[in-house]
C-alpha positions as CSV (number, residue, x, y, z in Angstrom):
1,M,104.6,69.8,-87.3
2,K,107.7,72.0,-87.5
3,L,109.0,72.9,-84.0
4,A,111.1,76.1,-83.7
5,T,112.7,78.3,-81.2
6,F,112.9,81.9,-82.2
7,L,113.7,85.4,-81.0
8,A,111.2,88.1,-81.9
9,P,112.2,91.8,-82.0
10,D,109.5,92.7,-79.4
11,N,110.5,90.0,-76.9
12,A,113.9,89.7,-75.2
13,A,113.5,86.0,-74.3
14,P,113.4,83.1,-76.8
15,Q,110.0,81.6,-77.6
16,A,108.9,78.2,-78.9
17,G,106.4,77.7,-81.6
18,E,105.2,76.0,-84.7
19,V,106.2,77.0,-88.2
20,R,103.3,77.0,-90.7
21,G,104.1,78.2,-94.2
22,E,106.1,81.4,-94.0
23,E,104.9,82.2,-90.4
24,V,105.8,81.0,-86.9
25,H,103.0,80.7,-84.3
26,A,104.0,80.9,-80.7
27,F,102.9,78.3,-78.1
28,T,100.9,79.8,-75.3
29,D,100.8,76.8,-73.0
30,G,104.3,77.1,-71.8
31,S,105.7,74.5,-74.1
32,T,109.2,74.4,-75.3
33,V,110.6,72.4,-78.2
34,L,112.1,70.0,-75.7
35,T,108.9,69.4,-73.8
36,R,107.1,68.8,-77.1
37,L,109.7,66.3,-78.1
38,A,109.5,64.6,-74.7
39,D,105.7,64.4,-74.3
40,G,104.8,63.9,-78.0
41,D,102.2,66.7,-77.8
42,R,101.3,67.8,-81.3
43,T,98.5,70.3,-80.4
44,P,98.8,73.2,-82.9
45,A,100.2,76.5,-81.6
46,D,97.5,79.1,-81.1
47,G,99.6,82.2,-80.1
48,I,100.7,85.3,-82.0
49,S,101.9,84.6,-85.5
50,R,104.9,86.4,-87.0
51,P,106.5,86.2,-90.4
52,L,109.6,84.1,-90.5
53,S,111.5,86.9,-92.1
54,G,110.9,89.0,-89.0
55,V,112.3,86.7,-86.4
56,T,115.7,85.1,-85.7
57,L,115.6,81.3,-85.6
58,L,117.7,79.8,-82.9
59,A,118.8,76.2,-82.3
60,P,115.5,74.3,-81.8
61,V,117.0,72.8,-78.6
62,E,119.8,75.1,-77.4
63,R,121.7,72.5,-75.3
64,P,120.9,68.9,-76.2
65,G,121.9,66.4,-73.6
66,A,124.1,64.6,-76.2
67,V,125.2,65.0,-79.8
68,Y,126.4,61.9,-81.7
69,G,128.3,62.0,-85.0
70,I,128.7,59.1,-87.4
71,G,131.8,58.7,-89.6
72,L,132.0,57.4,-93.1
73,N,128.3,56.7,-93.4
74,Y,127.8,57.4,-97.1
75,L,129.2,55.0,-99.6
76,A,130.4,57.7,-102.0
77,H,132.1,59.6,-99.1
78,A,134.0,56.5,-98.1
79,Q,135.1,56.0,-101.7
80,E,136.3,59.6,-102.0
81,Q,138.4,59.0,-98.9
82,G,139.8,55.9,-100.4
83,K,138.4,53.7,-97.6
84,E,136.2,50.7,-97.3
85,P,132.7,51.2,-95.8
86,P,132.8,50.4,-92.1
87,K,131.4,47.1,-90.9
88,Q,129.6,48.9,-88.1
89,P,128.8,52.5,-87.4
90,I,131.7,54.8,-86.3
91,V,130.2,56.8,-83.5
92,F,131.8,59.9,-81.9
93,T,130.4,62.5,-79.5
94,M,130.4,66.3,-79.5
95,P,129.7,68.4,-76.4
96,P,126.4,70.3,-76.2
97,T,128.4,73.6,-76.4
98,S,129.2,72.7,-80.1
99,V,125.5,73.4,-81.0
100,T,124.5,76.7,-82.4
101,G,121.6,78.1,-84.4
102,P,120.9,77.6,-88.1
103,S,122.4,81.0,-89.0
104,G,125.6,80.5,-87.0
105,P,128.0,82.0,-87.2
106,I,130.7,79.3,-87.1
107,R,133.7,80.6,-85.0
108,C,136.9,78.9,-86.2
109,P,139.4,78.4,-83.3
110,E,142.8,80.0,-83.7
111,V,144.4,76.6,-83.6
112,V,142.5,75.4,-86.7
113,T,143.8,76.1,-90.2
114,R,141.8,73.5,-92.2
115,L,138.1,74.0,-91.6
116,D,135.6,72.0,-93.6
117,Y,131.8,71.6,-94.0
118,E,129.7,68.4,-93.8
119,G,126.1,68.7,-94.7
120,E,124.1,66.1,-92.7
121,L,120.6,64.8,-91.9
122,A,120.1,65.1,-88.1
123,V,117.9,62.7,-86.2
124,V,116.2,64.2,-83.1
125,M,115.2,61.9,-80.3
126,G,112.0,61.8,-78.3
127,A,110.9,59.9,-75.3
128,G,111.6,56.1,-74.9
129,G,114.3,56.0,-77.5
130,E,111.8,56.9,-80.3
131,I,112.7,59.2,-83.2
132,A,110.8,62.5,-82.7
133,G,111.9,64.3,-85.8
134,Y,114.6,65.5,-88.2
135,A,116.6,68.6,-89.0
136,V,119.4,69.9,-91.1
137,A,122.9,70.1,-89.6
138,D,126.5,70.9,-90.5
139,D,129.2,68.8,-88.8
140,V,131.9,71.4,-89.2
141,S,135.3,69.7,-89.0
142,A,138.8,70.8,-88.3
143,R,140.7,68.5,-90.7
144,D,144.1,69.4,-89.3
145,L,143.1,68.4,-85.7
146,Q,141.2,65.4,-87.0
147,K,144.3,64.1,-88.8
148,R,146.7,64.4,-86.0
149,E,144.5,63.5,-83.0
150,P,143.2,60.0,-82.6
151,Q,140.1,61.3,-80.8
152,W,137.8,63.6,-82.8
153,T,136.4,65.6,-79.8
154,R,138.3,68.8,-80.5
155,A,138.2,68.4,-84.3
156,K,134.4,68.1,-84.4
157,G,133.3,69.4,-81.1
158,F,134.6,72.9,-80.8
159,D,132.2,75.7,-79.9
160,T,129.7,76.5,-82.7
161,A,130.8,73.4,-84.7
162,C,127.3,72.1,-85.0
163,P,124.8,74.5,-86.5
164,Y,121.4,72.9,-87.0
165,G,117.8,73.7,-87.6
166,P,116.1,75.6,-89.1
167,W,113.4,73.8,-87.1
168,I,112.6,70.2,-86.2
169,T,110.2,68.5,-88.6
170,T,108.3,65.8,-86.6
171,A,108.8,62.2,-87.8
172,D,105.2,61.8,-88.9
173,E,105.9,64.3,-91.7
174,V,109.0,62.5,-92.9
175,P,107.8,59.0,-93.9
176,R,111.0,58.2,-95.9
177,P,114.0,59.8,-94.2
178,E,116.3,57.5,-96.2
179,N,115.3,59.0,-99.5
180,L,115.9,62.7,-99.1
181,R,118.0,65.0,-101.3
182,L,120.8,66.8,-99.5
183,Q,122.6,69.7,-101.0
184,T,125.4,72.0,-99.9
185,W,126.7,75.2,-101.3
186,V,129.7,77.4,-100.3
187,N,129.4,81.0,-101.4
188,G,126.7,79.9,-103.9
189,Q,128.8,77.2,-105.5
190,P,127.4,73.7,-105.3
191,R,129.6,71.2,-103.3
192,Q,127.4,68.3,-102.2
193,D,124.4,66.8,-103.9
194,A,123.3,63.3,-102.8
195,R,120.3,61.3,-101.5
196,T,120.2,59.8,-98.0
197,S,119.6,56.4,-99.8
198,D,123.4,56.3,-100.1
199,L,123.7,55.9,-96.3
200,V,125.7,52.8,-95.3
201,F,123.7,52.5,-92.0
202,G,120.1,53.8,-92.0
203,V,118.4,55.9,-89.4
204,A,116.8,53.0,-87.6
205,E,120.1,51.1,-87.6
206,L,122.0,54.0,-86.1
207,V,119.4,54.5,-83.3
208,A,119.5,50.8,-82.5
209,F,123.3,50.6,-82.5
210,I,123.7,53.6,-80.1
211,S,120.9,52.4,-77.9
212,E,122.7,49.1,-77.3
213,A,124.9,50.9,-74.9
214,I,123.5,54.4,-74.3
215,T,120.1,55.7,-73.2
216,L,119.0,58.2,-75.8
217,Q,117.1,61.2,-74.2
218,P,114.6,63.7,-75.7
219,G,116.4,66.3,-77.7
220,D,119.5,64.3,-78.3
221,L,120.9,64.6,-81.8
222,I,122.4,62.0,-84.1
223,L,124.2,63.4,-87.1
224,T,124.0,60.6,-89.6
225,G,127.1,61.3,-91.7
226,T,128.0,63.4,-94.8
227,P,127.9,62.5,-98.5
228,S,130.8,63.0,-100.9
229,G,131.9,66.5,-101.9
230,V,133.6,67.8,-98.8
231,G,136.4,70.4,-99.3
232,M,139.1,68.0,-98.1
233,S,138.4,65.8,-101.1
234,M,138.4,68.5,-103.8
235,E,141.3,69.0,-106.2
236,P,142.9,71.1,-105.0
237,R,141.7,70.8,-101.4
238,T,139.5,73.7,-100.6
239,F,138.9,74.7,-97.0
240,L,136.6,77.3,-95.5
241,Q,137.8,80.8,-95.0
242,S,136.6,83.7,-92.9
243,G,133.6,85.3,-94.6
244,D,132.5,82.1,-96.5
245,V,128.8,81.3,-96.3
246,V,127.7,77.7,-96.1
247,R,124.1,76.7,-97.1
248,I,122.8,73.2,-96.6
249,E,119.3,72.1,-97.7
250,I,117.4,68.9,-97.3
251,E,114.1,68.4,-99.1
252,T,111.0,68.7,-96.9
253,L,113.2,69.8,-93.9
254,G,114.3,73.3,-95.0
255,A,117.7,74.9,-95.1
256,I,120.4,76.4,-92.8
257,E,122.8,79.1,-93.9
258,H,125.7,80.3,-91.8
259,A,128.9,82.4,-92.2
260,V,132.4,81.5,-91.0
261,A,133.6,84.2,-88.6
């Protein structure tokens, strides 16, 4: 099941529903994406169907309770940074206000001059510390802040720094999350192309590691790290500019595409 939150032209309030093919079907039982994640209900939506092209997809869960990022978690990305793979996961947090929808936009703070993309597989939690599903995310990073500040909160957690979606694909439809192709384009130019099999720490390892100290709640996000090909590692270094469009696609999960404001 693909769980989505959307805004239709004939309804001022966001709605939750199920994506089937090129249509989204509204839930009529009062469900939200968050309640579906929490209770595990997979009853098909039976409400009005609309073409995806006629609605605006929003962040599936607008304000997750917590967002966790993972640093240097692709072998090739660690190598392009000239660093050894970490011995244990590098975990950092981003505030819920960093989350925005799959079409953005990303709003670069005035203090930031080196803005970068990081296409990532996002794990979405359900009840009892179980994985409920997966989505596509961009861990947008302010490289200048990241370099000069020992904590990454501002560098990776500014408002709109975490676009994700376009929906949440439930875990039963993704039997092999660690063998998915991830691709990123900027203005139509390919930048990242990797498989999640290059992860240093897999999905289950990351969930177990965080759970050793923190209770994971339904809707919480874990961004599992980015592969090689980020702008900071290009020759010459190439950072995002106003008007650039970033597209990130993960097979079976869909794509997000957002502009830099």
